LOTOR-280211 format. One record per atom (N, C-alpha, C): z, x, y; atom name. Coordinates in steps of 0.001 Angstrom, whole numbers. Layout:
# residues N
pt zz = Z	xx = X	yy = Y	a = CA
...
***
This chain:
# residues 149
pt zz = 46181	xx = 22591	yy = 55319	a = N
pt zz = 46907	xx = 23712	yy = 54683	a = CA
pt zz = 47344	xx = 24690	yy = 55612	a = C
pt zz = 48556	xx = 25152	yy = 55486	a = N
pt zz = 48967	xx = 26261	yy = 56433	a = CA
pt zz = 49062	xx = 27504	yy = 55765	a = C
pt zz = 49097	xx = 28722	yy = 56311	a = N
pt zz = 49001	xx = 30144	yy = 55778	a = CA
pt zz = 49880	xx = 30276	yy = 54488	a = C
pt zz = 51095	xx = 29779	yy = 54872	a = N
pt zz = 52208	xx = 29744	yy = 53611	a = CA
pt zz = 51790	xx = 29356	yy = 52470	a = C
pt zz = 51255	xx = 28073	yy = 52673	a = N
pt zz = 50787	xx = 27305	yy = 51378	a = CA
pt zz = 49540	xx = 27956	yy = 50778	a = C
pt zz = 48462	xx = 28591	yy = 51636	a = N
pt zz = 47448	xx = 29189	yy = 50973	a = CA
pt zz = 47924	xx = 30515	yy = 50270	a = C
pt zz = 49013	xx = 31321	yy = 50768	a = N
pt zz = 49432	xx = 32274	yy = 50172	a = CA
pt zz = 50187	xx = 32025	yy = 48755	a = C
pt zz = 50776	xx = 30911	yy = 48942	a = N
pt zz = 51409	xx = 30469	yy = 47710	a = CA
pt zz = 50591	xx = 30268	yy = 46547	a = C
pt zz = 49494	xx = 29559	yy = 46751	a = N
pt zz = 48280	xx = 29005	yy = 45957	a = CA
pt zz = 47592	xx = 30386	yy = 45485	a = C
pt zz = 47357	xx = 31458	yy = 46153	a = N
pt zz = 46605	xx = 32452	yy = 45764	a = CA
pt zz = 47650	xx = 33492	yy = 44925	a = C
pt zz = 48911	xx = 33265	yy = 45086	a = N
pt zz = 49875	xx = 34079	yy = 44204	a = CA
pt zz = 49801	xx = 33326	yy = 42821	a = C
pt zz = 49861	xx = 32001	yy = 42719	a = N
pt zz = 50006	xx = 31268	yy = 41560	a = CA
pt zz = 48583	xx = 31441	yy = 40859	a = C
pt zz = 47661	xx = 31582	yy = 41543	a = N
pt zz = 46121	xx = 31797	yy = 40805	a = CA
pt zz = 46051	xx = 33145	yy = 40437	a = C
pt zz = 46559	xx = 34172	yy = 41179	a = N
pt zz = 46605	xx = 35550	yy = 40653	a = CA
pt zz = 47494	xx = 35853	yy = 39338	a = C
pt zz = 48466	xx = 35027	yy = 39131	a = N
pt zz = 49188	xx = 35059	yy = 38057	a = CA
pt zz = 48995	xx = 34212	yy = 36780	a = C
pt zz = 47874	xx = 33405	yy = 36952	a = N
pt zz = 47665	xx = 32279	yy = 36061	a = CA
pt zz = 47171	xx = 32966	yy = 34780	a = C
pt zz = 47740	xx = 32256	yy = 33739	a = N
pt zz = 47188	xx = 32836	yy = 32433	a = CA
pt zz = 45800	xx = 32305	yy = 32059	a = C
pt zz = 45051	xx = 33084	yy = 31639	a = N
pt zz = 43564	xx = 32636	yy = 31277	a = CA
pt zz = 43259	xx = 32780	yy = 29803	a = C
pt zz = 42797	xx = 31864	yy = 29380	a = N
pt zz = 42361	xx = 31808	yy = 27831	a = CA
pt zz = 41006	xx = 31140	yy = 27765	a = C
pt zz = 40176	xx = 31527	yy = 27021	a = N
pt zz = 38826	xx = 30816	yy = 26510	a = CA
pt zz = 39162	xx = 30320	yy = 25165	a = C
pt zz = 38705	xx = 29212	yy = 24666	a = N
pt zz = 38592	xx = 28809	yy = 23316	a = CA
pt zz = 37341	xx = 28573	yy = 22606	a = C
pt zz = 37202	xx = 28616	yy = 21448	a = N
pt zz = 35935	xx = 28138	yy = 20832	a = CA
pt zz = 36234	xx = 27415	yy = 19475	a = C
pt zz = 35457	xx = 26728	yy = 19218	a = N
pt zz = 35463	xx = 26014	yy = 17840	a = CA
pt zz = 34349	xx = 26196	yy = 16970	a = C
pt zz = 34471	xx = 26249	yy = 15697	a = N
pt zz = 33597	xx = 26147	yy = 14542	a = CA
pt zz = 33949	xx = 25568	yy = 13393	a = C
pt zz = 33267	xx = 25373	yy = 12339	a = N
pt zz = 33527	xx = 24751	yy = 11030	a = CA
pt zz = 33061	xx = 25774	yy = 10007	a = C
pt zz = 33591	xx = 25478	yy = 8891	a = N
pt zz = 33116	xx = 26293	yy = 7684	a = CA
pt zz = 33612	xx = 25606	yy = 6419	a = C
pt zz = 32717	xx = 25240	yy = 5619	a = N
pt zz = 33042	xx = 24535	yy = 4295	a = CA
pt zz = 33656	xx = 25424	yy = 3462	a = C
pt zz = 34709	xx = 25008	yy = 2612	a = N
pt zz = 35375	xx = 25880	yy = 1672	a = CA
pt zz = 36017	xx = 25163	yy = 639	a = C
pt zz = 36297	xx = 25984	yy = -471	a = N
pt zz = 36961	xx = 25255	yy = -1620	a = CA
pt zz = 38378	xx = 26094	yy = -1698	a = C
pt zz = 39263	xx = 25226	yy = -1744	a = N
pt zz = 40726	xx = 25904	yy = -2049	a = CA
pt zz = 41616	xx = 25029	yy = -2848	a = C
pt zz = 42826	xx = 25454	yy = -3229	a = N
pt zz = 43840	xx = 24661	yy = -4131	a = CA
pt zz = 45104	xx = 25219	yy = -3805	a = C
pt zz = 45942	xx = 24379	yy = -4260	a = N
pt zz = 47449	xx = 24730	yy = -3823	a = CA
pt zz = 48080	xx = 24618	yy = -5499	a = C
pt zz = 48072	xx = 25931	yy = -6164	a = N
pt zz = 48544	xx = 25791	yy = -7596	a = CA
pt zz = 50065	xx = 25278	yy = -7796	a = C
pt zz = 50831	xx = 25416	yy = -6857	a = N
pt zz = 51994	xx = 25024	yy = -7014	a = CA
pt zz = 52225	xx = 23537	yy = -7028	a = C
pt zz = 51180	xx = 22697	yy = -6527	a = N
pt zz = 51243	xx = 21257	yy = -6438	a = CA
pt zz = 51208	xx = 20559	yy = -7913	a = C
pt zz = 50784	xx = 21492	yy = -8918	a = N
pt zz = 50709	xx = 20821	yy = -10216	a = CA
pt zz = 52090	xx = 20934	yy = -10855	a = C
pt zz = 52873	xx = 21748	yy = -10598	a = N
pt zz = 54127	xx = 21732	yy = -11387	a = CA
pt zz = 55393	xx = 21670	yy = -10437	a = C
pt zz = 55414	xx = 21790	yy = -9017	a = N
pt zz = 56518	xx = 21595	yy = -8455	a = CA
pt zz = 56930	xx = 20093	yy = -8330	a = C
pt zz = 58340	xx = 19726	yy = -8637	a = N
pt zz = 58544	xx = 18399	yy = -8823	a = CA
pt zz = 58654	xx = 17792	yy = -7377	a = C
pt zz = 58684	xx = 18607	yy = -6306	a = N
pt zz = 58739	xx = 17990	yy = -5040	a = CA
pt zz = 57170	xx = 17483	yy = -4642	a = C
pt zz = 56333	xx = 18173	yy = -5295	a = N
pt zz = 54908	xx = 17809	yy = -5045	a = CA
pt zz = 54297	xx = 16853	yy = -6083	a = C
pt zz = 54536	xx = 17246	yy = -7464	a = N
pt zz = 53973	xx = 16462	yy = -8486	a = CA
pt zz = 55127	xx = 15343	yy = -8680	a = C
pt zz = 55195	xx = 14335	yy = -7826	a = N
pt zz = 56361	xx = 13372	yy = -7929	a = CA
pt zz = 55944	xx = 12133	yy = -8756	a = C
pt zz = 54733	xx = 11949	yy = -9128	a = N
pt zz = 54364	xx = 10907	yy = -9885	a = CA
pt zz = 54446	xx = 9324	yy = -9185	a = C
pt zz = 54725	xx = 9390	yy = -8120	a = N
pt zz = 54857	xx = 8185	yy = -7359	a = CA
pt zz = 53709	xx = 8289	yy = -6080	a = C
pt zz = 54015	xx = 7311	yy = -5012	a = N
pt zz = 53010	xx = 7236	yy = -3991	a = CA
pt zz = 52902	xx = 8656	yy = -3109	a = C
pt zz = 54003	xx = 9505	yy = -3262	a = N
pt zz = 53856	xx = 10701	yy = -2601	a = CA
pt zz = 53329	xx = 11852	yy = -3224	a = C
pt zz = 52921	xx = 11567	yy = -4587	a = N
pt zz = 52345	xx = 12646	yy = -5582	a = CA
pt zz = 51110	xx = 13318	yy = -4818	a = C
pt zz = 51060	xx = 14656	yy = -4740	a = N
pt zz = 49883	xx = 15379	yy = -4285	a = CA
pt zz = 49548	xx = 16318	yy = -5307	a = C
pt zz = 49728	xx = 16247	yy = -6646	a = N
pt zz = 49470	xx = 17185	yy = -7690	a = CA
pt zz = 47962	xx = 17465	yy = -7744	a = C
pt zz = 47319	xx = 16532	yy = -7259	a = N
pt zz = 45654	xx = 16861	yy = -7168	a = CA
pt zz = 45243	xx = 17847	yy = -6295	a = C
pt zz = 46315	xx = 18347	yy = -5514	a = N
pt zz = 45922	xx = 19404	yy = -4519	a = CA
pt zz = 46025	xx = 20900	yy = -5411	a = C
pt zz = 46440	xx = 20654	yy = -6515	a = N
pt zz = 46409	xx = 21885	yy = -7456	a = CA
pt zz = 45162	xx = 22235	yy = -8109	a = C
pt zz = 44230	xx = 21407	yy = -7984	a = N
pt zz = 42875	xx = 21734	yy = -8514	a = CA
pt zz = 41923	xx = 22049	yy = -7409	a = C
pt zz = 40935	xx = 22875	yy = -7643	a = N
pt zz = 40067	xx = 23396	yy = -6574	a = CA
pt zz = 39367	xx = 21997	yy = -5848	a = C
pt zz = 39287	xx = 21923	yy = -4550	a = N
pt zz = 38850	xx = 20756	yy = -3864	a = CA
pt zz = 38110	xx = 21347	yy = -2540	a = C
pt zz = 37027	xx = 20534	yy = -1991	a = N
pt zz = 36344	xx = 20894	yy = -842	a = CA
pt zz = 36949	xx = 20365	yy = 334	a = C
pt zz = 36603	xx = 21091	yy = 1365	a = N
pt zz = 37008	xx = 20739	yy = 2801	a = CA
pt zz = 36027	xx = 21233	yy = 3642	a = C
pt zz = 36030	xx = 20522	yy = 4982	a = N
pt zz = 35352	xx = 21446	yy = 6001	a = CA
pt zz = 36450	xx = 21818	yy = 6727	a = C
pt zz = 36605	xx = 23149	yy = 6943	a = N
pt zz = 37664	xx = 23721	yy = 7721	a = CA
pt zz = 37470	xx = 23844	yy = 9240	a = C
pt zz = 38149	xx = 23248	yy = 10092	a = N
pt zz = 37806	xx = 23219	yy = 11423	a = CA
pt zz = 38752	xx = 24167	yy = 12198	a = C
pt zz = 38004	xx = 25149	yy = 12940	a = N
pt zz = 38718	xx = 26082	yy = 13573	a = CA
pt zz = 38770	xx = 25893	yy = 15075	a = C
pt zz = 39818	xx = 26122	yy = 15773	a = N
pt zz = 39859	xx = 26330	yy = 17161	a = CA
pt zz = 40732	xx = 27576	yy = 17515	a = C
pt zz = 40005	xx = 28400	yy = 18317	a = N
pt zz = 40710	xx = 29846	yy = 18524	a = CA
pt zz = 40578	xx = 30098	yy = 20048	a = C
pt zz = 41914	xx = 30298	yy = 20526	a = N
pt zz = 42167	xx = 30660	yy = 21909	a = CA
pt zz = 42329	xx = 32162	yy = 21944	a = C
pt zz = 41966	xx = 32924	yy = 23061	a = N
pt zz = 42019	xx = 34150	yy = 23311	a = CA
pt zz = 42099	xx = 34617	yy = 24790	a = C
pt zz = 43148	xx = 35470	yy = 25183	a = N
pt zz = 43389	xx = 35700	yy = 26533	a = CA
pt zz = 42083	xx = 36495	yy = 27196	a = C
pt zz = 41781	xx = 36143	yy = 28293	a = N
pt zz = 40963	xx = 36868	yy = 29238	a = CA
pt zz = 41506	xx = 37288	yy = 30418	a = C
pt zz = 41050	xx = 38210	yy = 31172	a = N
pt zz = 41926	xx = 38794	yy = 32238	a = CA
pt zz = 41221	xx = 38502	yy = 33616	a = C
pt zz = 40184	xx = 37787	yy = 33624	a = N
pt zz = 39557	xx = 37378	yy = 34749	a = CA
pt zz = 38722	xx = 36308	yy = 34809	a = C
pt zz = 38132	xx = 35755	yy = 35786	a = N
pt zz = 37294	xx = 34535	yy = 35723	a = CA
pt zz = 35804	xx = 34869	yy = 35377	a = C
pt zz = 35502	xx = 36105	yy = 35297	a = N
pt zz = 34033	xx = 36160	yy = 34726	a = CA
pt zz = 34059	xx = 36654	yy = 33434	a = C
pt zz = 34824	xx = 36028	yy = 32481	a = N
pt zz = 35129	xx = 36299	yy = 31106	a = CA
pt zz = 34776	xx = 37619	yy = 30665	a = C
pt zz = 35540	xx = 38299	yy = 30212	a = N
pt zz = 35544	xx = 39633	yy = 29651	a = CA
pt zz = 35173	xx = 39411	yy = 28063	a = C
pt zz = 35487	xx = 38164	yy = 27535	a = N
pt zz = 35108	xx = 37791	yy = 26321	a = CA
pt zz = 34122	xx = 36620	yy = 26619	a = C
pt zz = 33034	xx = 36704	yy = 26256	a = N
pt zz = 31970	xx = 35608	yy = 26288	a = CA
pt zz = 32042	xx = 34736	yy = 25337	a = C
pt zz = 32317	xx = 33559	yy = 25525	a = N
pt zz = 32757	xx = 32686	yy = 24471	a = CA
pt zz = 31623	xx = 32348	yy = 23618	a = C
pt zz = 30405	xx = 32391	yy = 23740	a = N
pt zz = 29468	xx = 32019	yy = 22861	a = CA
pt zz = 29375	xx = 33367	yy = 21915	a = C
pt zz = 29418	xx = 34653	yy = 22428	a = N
pt zz = 29209	xx = 35693	yy = 21535	a = CA
pt zz = 30675	xx = 35680	yy = 20648	a = C
pt zz = 31612	xx = 35257	yy = 21308	a = N
pt zz = 33024	xx = 35250	yy = 20304	a = CA
pt zz = 32948	xx = 34244	yy = 19276	a = C
pt zz = 32336	xx = 33100	yy = 19612	a = N
pt zz = 32198	xx = 32230	yy = 18468	a = CA
pt zz = 31187	xx = 32656	yy = 17399	a = C
pt zz = 30138	xx = 33294	yy = 17800	a = N
pt zz = 29155	xx = 33828	yy = 16839	a = CA
pt zz = 29772	xx = 34898	yy = 15913	a = C
pt zz = 30530	xx = 35712	yy = 16512	a = N
pt zz = 31154	xx = 36791	yy = 15838	a = CA
pt zz = 32222	xx = 36236	yy = 14744	a = C
pt zz = 32940	xx = 35167	yy = 15128	a = N
pt zz = 33892	xx = 34515	yy = 14373	a = CA
pt zz = 33164	xx = 33729	yy = 13109	a = C
pt zz = 32014	xx = 33129	yy = 13279	a = N
pt zz = 31354	xx = 32472	yy = 12413	a = CA
pt zz = 30695	xx = 33600	yy = 11380	a = C
pt zz = 30445	xx = 34590	yy = 11968	a = N
pt zz = 29793	xx = 35756	yy = 10920	a = CA
pt zz = 30830	xx = 36363	yy = 10192	a = C
pt zz = 32085	xx = 36147	yy = 10585	a = N
pt zz = 33132	xx = 36886	yy = 9636	a = CA
pt zz = 33112	xx = 36159	yy = 8288	a = C
pt zz = 32750	xx = 34839	yy = 8222	a = N
pt zz = 32666	xx = 33992	yy = 7128	a = CA
pt zz = 31220	xx = 33792	yy = 6418	a = C
pt zz = 30238	xx = 34276	yy = 7042	a = N
pt zz = 28878	xx = 34258	yy = 6708	a = CA
pt zz = 28771	xx = 34717	yy = 5249	a = C
pt zz = 27873	xx = 34274	yy = 4415	a = N
pt zz = 27759	xx = 34877	yy = 2963	a = CA
pt zz = 27047	xx = 36007	yy = 2810	a = C
pt zz = 26383	xx = 36614	yy = 3925	a = N
pt zz = 25545	xx = 37827	yy = 3649	a = CA
pt zz = 26332	xx = 38966	yy = 4381	a = C
pt zz = 27250	xx = 38666	yy = 5351	a = N
pt zz = 28037	xx = 39790	yy = 5951	a = CA
pt zz = 29409	xx = 39407	yy = 6178	a = C
pt zz = 29950	xx = 38406	yy = 5480	a = N
pt zz = 31332	xx = 37773	yy = 5765	a = CA
pt zz = 32312	xx = 38803	yy = 5067	a = C
pt zz = 33244	xx = 39000	yy = 5867	a = N
pt zz = 34427	xx = 39776	yy = 5512	a = CA
pt zz = 35619	xx = 39067	yy = 5206	a = C
pt zz = 35607	xx = 37868	yy = 5671	a = N
pt zz = 36657	xx = 36777	yy = 5355	a = CA
pt zz = 36180	xx = 35841	yy = 4240	a = C
pt zz = 37109	xx = 35349	yy = 3520	a = N
pt zz = 36935	xx = 34116	yy = 2665	a = CA
pt zz = 37765	xx = 33087	yy = 2736	a = C
pt zz = 37705	xx = 31866	yy = 2217	a = N
pt zz = 38578	xx = 30865	yy = 2507	a = CA
pt zz = 39479	xx = 30715	yy = 1064	a = C
pt zz = 38756	xx = 31291	yy = 176	a = N
pt zz = 39220	xx = 31325	yy = -1203	a = CA
pt zz = 40356	xx = 29953	yy = -1729	a = C
pt zz = 41520	xx = 30328	yy = -1868	a = N
pt zz = 42440	xx = 29448	yy = -2218	a = CA
pt zz = 43651	xx = 29409	yy = -1338	a = C
pt zz = 43403	xx = 29529	yy = -136	a = N
pt zz = 44193	xx = 29894	yy = 951	a = CA
pt zz = 44782	xx = 28520	yy = 1736	a = C
pt zz = 45952	xx = 28480	yy = 2191	a = N
pt zz = 46508	xx = 27669	yy = 3118	a = CA
pt zz = 45790	xx = 27670	yy = 4598	a = C
pt zz = 45940	xx = 26728	yy = 5311	a = N
pt zz = 45572	xx = 26880	yy = 6605	a = CA
pt zz = 46111	xx = 28041	yy = 7483	a = C
pt zz = 47360	xx = 28252	yy = 7099	a = N
pt zz = 48223	xx = 29202	yy = 7790	a = CA
pt zz = 47861	xx = 30573	yy = 7240	a = C
pt zz = 47525	xx = 30598	yy = 6010	a = N
pt zz = 46971	xx = 31993	yy = 5615	a = CA
pt zz = 45505	xx = 32295	yy = 5882	a = C
pt zz = 44751	xx = 31301	yy = 6265	a = N
pt zz = 43442	xx = 31521	yy = 6903	a = CA
pt zz = 43520	xx = 32083	yy = 8141	a = C
pt zz = 44493	xx = 31323	yy = 9108	a = N
pt zz = 44861	xx = 31765	yy = 10381	a = CA
pt zz = 45258	xx = 33246	yy = 10378	a = C
pt zz = 46188	xx = 33718	yy = 9613	a = N
pt zz = 46701	xx = 34921	yy = 9551	a = CA
pt zz = 45372	xx = 36038	yy = 9234	a = C
pt zz = 44841	xx = 35726	yy = 8297	a = N
pt zz = 43610	xx = 36666	yy = 8114	a = CA
pt zz = 42792	xx = 36645	yy = 9081	a = C
pt zz = 42362	xx = 35689	yy = 9934	a = N
pt zz = 41517	xx = 35710	yy = 11031	a = CA
pt zz = 42116	xx = 36399	yy = 12002	a = C
pt zz = 43395	xx = 36247	yy = 12385	a = N
pt zz = 44035	xx = 36890	yy = 13481	a = CA
pt zz = 44072	xx = 38468	yy = 13247	a = C
pt zz = 44035	xx = 39002	yy = 12219	a = N
pt zz = 44058	xx = 40412	yy = 11945	a = CA
pt zz = 42749	xx = 40807	yy = 12336	a = C
pt zz = 41581	xx = 40313	yy = 12118	a = N
pt zz = 40362	xx = 40714	yy = 12494	a = CA
pt zz = 40186	xx = 40562	yy = 14149	a = C
pt zz = 40819	xx = 39638	yy = 14615	a = N
pt zz = 40502	xx = 39457	yy = 16051	a = CA
pt zz = 41360	xx = 40370	yy = 16873	a = C
pt zz = 42658	xx = 40594	yy = 16383	a = N
pt zz = 43580	xx = 41449	yy = 16911	a = CA
pt zz = 43013	xx = 43061	yy = 16867	a = C
pt zz = 42230	xx = 43170	yy = 15947	a = N
pt zz = 41739	xx = 44670	yy = 15740	a = CA
pt zz = 40539	xx = 44894	yy = 16655	a = C
pt zz = 39767	xx = 43868	yy = 16870	a = N
pt zz = 38616	xx = 43827	yy = 17714	a = CA
pt zz = 38975	xx = 43647	yy = 19326	a = C
pt zz = 39863	xx = 42839	yy = 19475	a = N
pt zz = 40344	xx = 42571	yy = 20768	a = CA
pt zz = 41934	xx = 42591	yy = 20941	a = C
pt zz = 42241	xx = 44033	yy = 20895	a = N
pt zz = 43844	xx = 44212	yy = 21190	a = CA
pt zz = 44604	xx = 43717	yy = 22356	a = C
pt zz = 45836	xx = 43753	yy = 22233	a = N
pt zz = 46480	xx = 43472	yy = 23387	a = CA
pt zz = 46312	xx = 42015	yy = 24080	a = C
pt zz = 45818	xx = 41045	yy = 23388	a = N
pt zz = 45598	xx = 39812	yy = 23984	a = CA
pt zz = 46393	xx = 38704	yy = 23153	a = C
pt zz = 46922	xx = 37659	yy = 23709	a = N
pt zz = 47423	xx = 36544	yy = 22958	a = CA
pt zz = 46372	xx = 35729	yy = 22352	a = C
pt zz = 46574	xx = 35314	yy = 21159	a = N
pt zz = 45555	xx = 34591	yy = 20480	a = CA
pt zz = 46288	xx = 33235	yy = 19822	a = C
pt zz = 45720	xx = 31989	yy = 19764	a = N
pt zz = 46232	xx = 30985	yy = 19170	a = CA
pt zz = 45067	xx = 30585	yy = 18251	a = C
pt zz = 45378	xx = 30197	yy = 17049	a = N
pt zz = 44329	xx = 29700	yy = 15956	a = CA
pt zz = 44896	xx = 28385	yy = 15265	a = C
pt zz = 44095	xx = 27474	yy = 15361	a = N
pt zz = 44228	xx = 26227	yy = 14685	a = CA
pt zz = 43267	xx = 26152	yy = 13634	a = C
pt zz = 43717	xx = 25805	yy = 12353	a = N
pt zz = 42742	xx = 25627	yy = 11190	a = CA
pt zz = 43143	xx = 24330	yy = 10759	a = C
pt zz = 42210	xx = 23425	yy = 10546	a = N
pt zz = 42543	xx = 21937	yy = 9997	a = CA
pt zz = 41655	xx = 21677	yy = 8947	a = C
pt zz = 42054	xx = 20968	yy = 7985	a = N
pt zz = 41223	xx = 20445	yy = 6845	a = CA
pt zz = 40635	xx = 19176	yy = 7147	a = C
pt zz = 39210	xx = 19184	yy = 7464	a = N
pt zz = 38451	xx = 18112	yy = 7645	a = CA
pt zz = 38703	xx = 17506	yy = 8879	a = C
pt zz = 39256	xx = 18219	yy = 9920	a = N
pt zz = 39723	xx = 17960	yy = 11240	a = CA
pt zz = 40920	xx = 16873	yy = 11172	a = C
pt zz = 41416	xx = 16772	yy = 9934	a = N
pt zz = 42646	xx = 15683	yy = 10057	a = CA
pt zz = 44002	xx = 16296	yy = 9873	a = C
pt zz = 44268	xx = 17331	yy = 9098	a = N
pt zz = 45493	xx = 18015	yy = 8894	a = CA
pt zz = 45507	xx = 19464	yy = 9113	a = C
pt zz = 46249	xx = 20048	yy = 9755	a = N
pt zz = 46237	xx = 21524	yy = 9850	a = CA
pt zz = 47401	xx = 22257	yy = 10297	a = C
pt zz = 47108	xx = 23449	yy = 10711	a = N
pt zz = 48213	xx = 24218	yy = 11365	a = CA
pt zz = 47647	xx = 25051	yy = 12651	a = C
pt zz = 48659	xx = 25161	yy = 13526	a = N
pt zz = 48457	xx = 25965	yy = 14521	a = CA
pt zz = 49346	xx = 27059	yy = 14737	a = C
pt zz = 48904	xx = 28234	yy = 14751	a = N
pt zz = 49831	xx = 29593	yy = 14696	a = CA
pt zz = 49561	xx = 30255	yy = 16114	a = C
pt zz = 50681	xx = 30468	yy = 17055	a = N
pt zz = 50442	xx = 31257	yy = 18239	a = CA
pt zz = 50744	xx = 32765	yy = 17960	a = C
pt zz = 49926	xx = 33718	yy = 18177	a = N
pt zz = 50327	xx = 34910	yy = 18030	a = CA
pt zz = 50408	xx = 35548	yy = 19379	a = C
pt zz = 51674	xx = 35684	yy = 19668	a = N
pt zz = 52159	xx = 36050	yy = 21139	a = CA
pt zz = 52649	xx = 37460	yy = 21067	a = C
pt zz = 52440	xx = 38149	yy = 22324	a = N
pt zz = 52980	xx = 39587	yy = 22464	a = CA
pt zz = 54102	xx = 39720	yy = 22767	a = C
pt zz = 55067	xx = 38645	yy = 23323	a = N
pt zz = 56269	xx = 38726	yy = 23797	a = CA
pt zz = 57134	xx = 37607	yy = 22950	a = C
pt zz = 58352	xx = 37629	yy = 22920	a = N
pt zz = 59099	xx = 36587	yy = 22464	a = CA
pt zz = 59155	xx = 35629	yy = 23634	a = C
pt zz = 59000	xx = 34345	yy = 23195	a = N
pt zz = 58979	xx = 33188	yy = 24148	a = CA
pt zz = 60325	xx = 33143	yy = 25082	a = C
pt zz = 60262	xx = 33018	yy = 26143	a = N
pt zz = 61410	xx = 32821	yy = 27054	a = CA
pt zz = 62386	xx = 33919	yy = 27320	a = C
pt zz = 62033	xx = 34990	yy = 26515	a = N
pt zz = 62924	xx = 36203	yy = 26834	a = CA
pt zz = 62080	xx = 37362	yy = 27361	a = C
pt zz = 60660	xx = 37188	yy = 27390	a = N
pt zz = 59987	xx = 38386	yy = 28119	a = CA
pt zz = 60344	xx = 39586	yy = 27487	a = C
pt zz = 60318	xx = 39844	yy = 26087	a = N
pt zz = 60721	xx = 40916	yy = 25354	a = CA
pt zz = 59499	xx = 41312	yy = 24666	a = C
pt zz = 59012	xx = 42469	yy = 24898	a = N
pt zz = 57675	xx = 42832	yy = 23963	a = CA
pt zz = 58091	xx = 43059	yy = 22673	a = C
pt zz = 57226	xx = 42382	yy = 21604	a = N
pt zz = 57350	xx = 42462	yy = 20249	a = CA
pt zz = 56874	xx = 43841	yy = 19618	a = C
***
């Protein structure tokens, strides 16, 4: 490798976007009240999901990415994971799953993360039983325009 190639690699590494991610799970009960009466949901056929209108249990699976600014993690991921889990703990939990959608759960969680770790891009994935879910990307600039939000 010549010096030009080394310099290029160094420039790319210096500008690389760095994130850590953690996963955790939380048992919760939720419901989708509109499913009982919305004709698009309570269809009476094979696509009927009216049962979602009643409280039902899930294991919510979380995956959370957050920006870090150097290779020696300014956010230590085990500590980050424990902090996230504690947000939902019964004795000191500030967040609850209630009857929220995966998207609502992600938005609530983002509010707490952004307050503790401002100025960082955060992506949050929340899935019901690890099967179906949502991914929300909380970006600081508009994609492809490089305009600050």
